C-alpha positions in Angstrom: -147.4 30.6 3.6 -145.1 31.9 6.3 -142.6 29.8 8.3 -143.8 29.6 11.9 -142.9 27.5 14.8 -146.1 25.6 14.5 -145.4 24.8 10.9 -141.9 23.6 11.7 -143.3 21.4 14.6 -145.9 20.0 12.2 -143.3 19.2 9.5 -141.1 17.5 12.1 -143.9 15.4 13.6 -145.2 14.5 10.2 -141.7 13.3 9.2 -141.4 11.3 12.4 -144.8 9.6 11.7 -144.1 9.0 8.0 -140.5 7.7 8.7 -141.9 5.4 11.4 -144.5 4.0 8.9 -141.9 3.5 6.2 -139.6 1.8 8.6 -142.5 -0.4 9.8 -143.0 -1.8 6.4 -139.3 -2.1 5.4 -137.7 -3.5 8.5 -137.4 -7.3 8.9 -137.2 -7.9 12.6 -140.6 -7.8 14.3 -139.4 -6.0 17.5 -137.9 -3.3 15.3 -141.2 -2.9 13.5 -143.0 -2.4 16.8 -140.5 0.3 17.8 -141.1 2.0 14.4 -144.8 1.8 15.1 -144.3 3.5 18.4 -142.6 6.4 16.6 -145.5 6.7 14.2 -148.0 6.7 17.1 -146.0 9.4 19.0 -145.7 11.6 15.8 -149.5 11.4 15.4 -150.0 12.2 19.1 -147.8 15.3 18.6 -150.0 16.4 15.6 -153.1 16.0 17.8 -151.4 18.3 20.3 -150.9 20.9 17.6 -154.6 20.6 16.7 -155.5 21.5 20.3 -156.9 18.0 20.9 -155.0 17.3 24.1 -157.3 14.6 25.3 -157.0 12.6 22.1 -153.2 13.1 22.1 -152.9 11.7 25.7 -155.2 8.8 24.8 -153.1 8.1 21.7 -150.0 7.9 23.8 -151.6 5.8 26.6 -153.6 3.4 24.5 -151.6 3.0 21.3 -148.0 3.8 22.2 -148.3 2.1 25.6 -150.9 -0.6 25.7 -151.1 -1.8 22.1 -147.3 -1.9 21.8 -147.0 -4.0 25.0 -149.7 -6.3 23.7 -147.8 -6.7 20.4 -144.6 -7.4 22.2 -146.3 -10.1 24.4 -147.8 -11.6 21.2 -144.4 -11.7 19.6 -142.9 -13.4 22.7 -145.7 -15.9 23.1 -145.9 -17.1 19.5 -143.7 -19.6 17.8 -141.9 -18.2 14.8 -139.1 -19.2 12.6 -135.8 -17.4 12.7 -135.4 -17.6 8.9 -134.9 -14.2 7.4 -136.7 -13.6 4.1 -134.4 -12.8 1.2 -134.0 -9.1 0.6 -135.7 -7.5 -2.4 -133.5 -6.4 -5.3 -133.0 -2.9 -6.5 -136.2 -3.0 -8.6 -138.3 -3.8 -5.6 -137.0 -0.8 -3.6 -137.4 1.4 -6.7 -141.0 0.4 -7.2 -141.8 1.0 -3.6 -140.2 4.5 -3.8 -142.0 5.2 -7.1 -145.4 4.2 -5.5 -144.8 6.4 -2.5 -143.7 9.3 -4.6 -146.7 8.9 -6.9 -149.1 8.8 -3.9 -147.5 12.0 -2.5 -147.9 13.8 -5.9 -151.5 12.6 -6.1 -152.3 13.9 -2.6 -150.5 17.2 -3.3 -152.4 17.7 -6.5 -155.7 16.7 -4.8 -155.4 19.3 -2.0 -153.4 22.1 -3.8 -156.5 24.1 -4.9 -158.9 22.7 -2.4 -161.2 25.5 -1.1 -162.6 24.9 2.4 -164.9 27.6 3.7 -163.8 29.0 7.0 -166.4 28.5 9.7 -166.1 29.8 13.3 -165.5 27.0 15.8 -164.7 26.7 19.4 -161.7 24.4 19.3 -160.0 25.3 22.6 -163.0 25.3 24.9 -163.3 22.3 27.3 -162.3 19.6 24.8 -162.4 16.8 27.3 -165.8 17.8 28.7 -167.3 18.0 25.2 -165.9 14.5 24.4 -167.3 13.1 27.6 -170.8 14.6 27.1 -171.0 13.3 23.5 -169.6 9.9 24.4 -171.9 9.3 27.4 -175.0 10.8 26.0 -175.3 10.1 22.2 -172.9 7.3 21.9 -173.3 5.3 25.1 -174.8 2.2 23.4 -172.0 1.9 20.7 -169.4 2.5 23.5 -170.8 -0.4 25.5 -171.2 -2.6 22.4 -167.5 -2.0 21.6 -166.5 -3.0 25.1 -168.4 -6.3 24.8 -166.9 -6.9 21.4 -163.4 -6.4 22.7 -164.1 -8.8 25.6 -165.4 -11.4 23.1 -162.2 -10.9 21.0 -160.1 -11.4 24.1 -161.8 -14.6 25.2 -161.6 -15.8 21.6 -157.9 -15.2 21.5 -157.4 -17.0 24.7 -159.4 -20.0 23.4 -157.4 -20.1 20.2 -154.1 -19.8 22.0 -155.1 -22.6 24.4 -156.2 -24.8 21.5 -152.8 -24.3 19.7 -151.0 -25.0 23.0 -152.9 -28.3 23.5 -152.1 -29.4 19.9 -148.4 -28.6 20.5 -148.4 -30.8 23.7 -149.7 -33.9 21.7 -146.9 -33.9 19.1 
């Protein structure tokens, strides 16, 4: 394996994504967790760019890094939460998390080290967005519409639940 610019970019973006994920589960303040999640989303979008999936990368940035993060921040601001900080784990807790992550990394490495994937000719760089649009609106139009209705039902349900909690808070 030779050291190329693409490999260096991949390693950098992968480290950003992994570091964001690790910070997400280790930080204690929710806003800091959301910022770590944004770094993870941006690292993944960069990896999509390296894979020549520009449309998916832009959607990743717009939808996840933008919209989902804003929705999470609004959810944090609109919910009632206690300011009590949880007690920090001892040294054994951090060691066990590190051992679990290291064990997972070794298992993944051993699993893919001798993996032989046959090379097949593909057309990766030819009109990605057009191909996605044709597939989405020809084969997958019904699941696409069902998903939009499901998201609308989830939004209405969240509003009803939030309103119900608000009415119970006014009574007490």
